[in-house]
C-alpha positions in Angstrom: -9.6 -5.0 7.1 -7.0 -2.7 5.6 -4.1 -3.4 3.1 -2.0 -1.6 0.5 -1.2 -2.4 -3.1 2.0 -1.0 -4.7 2.1 -0.4 -8.4 4.9 0.4 -10.8 4.0 2.0 -14.1 0.4 1.2 -13.6 1.0 -2.6 -12.9 0.4 -4.0 -9.4 3.7 -5.4 -8.2 2.9 -6.2 -4.5 0.1 -6.4 -2.1 0.5 -6.3 1.7 -1.0 -8.6 4.2 -4.4 -7.7 5.5 -4.7 -6.2 8.9 -7.9 -6.0 11.0 -8.1 -2.8 13.0 -9.5 -3.3 16.5 -12.9 -1.7 16.8 -12.3 -0.5 20.4 -8.9 1.1 19.7 -9.4 4.9 19.7 -5.8 5.7 18.8 -3.5 3.5 16.8 -0.7 3.8 14.3 -0.3 1.5 11.3 2.3 1.4 8.6 2.9 -0.7 5.5 6.3 -1.0 3.8 7.7 -2.6 0.7 11.0 -4.5 0.7 13.2 -5.2 -2.4 12.4 -8.9 -1.8 8.7 -8.1 -2.3 9.1 -6.3 -5.6 12.1 -5.1 -7.6 12.7 -1.3 -7.0 12.6 -0.2 -10.6 12.9 3.4 -11.8 9.6 5.0 -12.9 6.3 6.0 -11.6 4.9 4.3 -8.5 1.8 4.4 -6.4 0.7 3.0 -3.1 -3.1 2.4 -2.9 -4.6 2.0 0.6 -7.8 -0.2 0.9 -10.3 -0.3 3.7 -12.8 -3.2 3.6 -11.8 -3.7 0.0 -12.6 -0.1 -1.0 -9.7 2.0 -2.4 -9.2 5.2 -0.4 -8.5 8.1 -2.7 -6.1 9.5 -3.7 -3.3 6.9 -4.0 0.1 8.1 -2.9 2.1 8.7 -6.1 5.9 8.9 -6.3 8.8 8.5 -8.7 11.9 6.4 -8.2 15.0 7.4 -10.2 
């Protein structure tokens, strides 16, 4: 299972739905997105942390919103 958690200023503000990757799929594309209805788009430091089977995959993607 895979999912993403988005954080703003170190606080988790949203978590995506969990997706189960098919074991027999040799090539797939998967994306996660955040909508303003999921969490307010506030200025500051953000990160998106990808999880695989509950384990955070490093490093998280870090970005800044102005």
